[in-house]
C-alpha positions as a Python dict, from the first residue, in 0.01 Angstrom:
ca = {
    (1, 'X'): (0, 0, 0),
    (2, 'X'): (318, -2, 209),
    (3, 'X'): (574, 263, 124),
    (4, 'X'): (847, 10, 40),
    (5, 'X'): (618, -172, -202),
    (6, 'X'): (540, 158, -376),
    (7, 'X'): (912, 238, -412),
    (8, 'X'): (1014, -114, -514),
    (9, 'X'): (987, -60, -897),
    (10, 'X'): (1227, 236, -876),
    (11, 'X'): (1464, 42, -652),
    (12, 'X'): (1456, -255, -889),
    (13, 'X'): (1529, -42, -1196),
    (14, 'X'): (1825, 124, -1025),
    (15, 'X'): (1958, -202, -885),
    (16, 'X'): (1928, -397, -1210),
    (17, 'X'): (2078, -114, -1417),
    (18, 'X'): (2377, -88, -1185),
    (19, 'X'): (2428, -466, -1166),
    (20, 'X'): (2417, -506, -1544),
    (21, 'X'): (2672, -229, -1595),
    (22, 'X'): (2939, -356, -1353),
    (23, 'X'): (3245, -488, -1533),
    (24, 'X'): (3341, -755, -1279),
    (25, 'X'): (3005, -939, -1286),
    (26, 'X'): (2932, -1194, -1559),
    (27, 'X'): (2582, -1051, -1603),
    (28, 'X'): (2699, -782, -1845),
    (29, 'X'): (2877, -1029, -2072),
    (30, 'X'): (2578, -1261, -2070),
    (31, 'X'): (2334, -983, -2167),
    (32, 'X'): (2565, -855, -2440),
    (33, 'X'): (2613, -1203, -2585),
    (34, 'X'): (2267, -1192, -2744),
    (35, 'X'): (2294, -989, -3066),
    (36, 'X'): (2075, -922, -3366),
    (37, 'X'): (2280, -862, -3679),
    (38, 'X'): (2161, -663, -3978),
    (39, 'X'): (2399, -702, -4271),
    (40, 'X'): (2395, -524, -4608),
    (41, 'X'): (2100, -302, -4526),
    (42, 'X'): (1906, -217, -4844),
    (43, 'X'): (2176, -383, -5053),
    (44, 'X'): (2450, -149, -4931),
    (45, 'X'): (2766, -216, -4731),
    (46, 'X'): (2599, -73, -4421),
    (47, 'X'): (2567, -322, -4136),
    (48, 'X'): (2474, -290, -3772),
    (49, 'X'): (2390, -498, -3468),
    (50, 'X'): (2179, -453, -3158),
    (51, 'X'): (2204, -611, -2813),
    (52, 'X'): (1837, -615, -2705),
    (53, 'X'): (1888, -762, -2357),
    (54, 'X'): (2143, -493, -2268),
    (55, 'X'): (1915, -201, -2356),
    (56, 'X'): (1772, -3, -2061),
    (57, 'X'): (1426, -33, -2214),
    (58, 'X'): (1439, -410, -2174),
    (59, 'X'): (1518, -365, -1806),
    (60, 'X'): (1219, -134, -1767),
    (61, 'X'): (994, -396, -1928),
    (62, 'X'): (1126, -667, -1696),
    (63, 'X'): (1060, -445, -1394),
    (64, 'X'): (708, -373, -1519),
    (65, 'X'): (628, -744, -1529),
    (66, 'X'): (784, -799, -1186),
    (67, 'X'): (582, -508, -1046),
    (68, 'X'): (255, -653, -1177),
    (69, 'X'): (316, -968, -974),
    (70, 'X'): (454, -785, -668),
    (71, 'X'): (147, -564, -649),
    (72, 'X'): (-80, -863, -721),
    (73, 'X'): (-258, -671, -996),
    (74, 'X'): (-551, -837, -1166),
    (75, 'X'): (-537, -897, -1541),
    (76, 'X'): (-839, -676, -1601),
    (77, 'X'): (-677, -386, -1415),
    (78, 'X'): (-355, -425, -1616),
    (79, 'X'): (-548, -424, -1943),
    (80, 'X'): (-737, -111, -1840),
    (81, 'X'): (-409, 62, -1762),
    (82, 'X'): (-248, -43, -2091),
    (83, 'X'): (-552, 68, -2292),
    (84, 'X'): (-533, 413, -2132),
    (85, 'X'): (-186, 475, -2281),
    (86, 'X'): (-189, 766, -2528),
    (87, 'X'): (-12, 559, -2794),
    (88, 'X'): (-147, 248, -2960),
    (89, 'X'): (86, -40, -2878),
    (90, 'X'): (68, -405, -2968),
    (91, 'X'): (27, -516, -2607),
    (92, 'X'): (-328, -382, -2622),
    (93, 'X'): (-421, -668, -2854),
    (94, 'X'): (-341, -917, -2577),
    (95, 'X'): (-609, -770, -2347),
}
């Protein structure tokens, strides 16, 4: 595997994180425009919202999917990798 291809996931994470945090690009406003509201939690006056597309974890997931295609990984190999995770996650049911 070429060295640049091996480093590409790290480069993508850094690049996307920086681009989404810059004030003068419309990308930040677009990502923050998607919100999930939770009002009157458990019948109280407590409310909150979350911006799922702006979370760093979402960027990591996007880079994971890009990396799978960049490295031309086979579905079977991806499933084997996911099943070896120490925690049981719902993605395992897709394999």
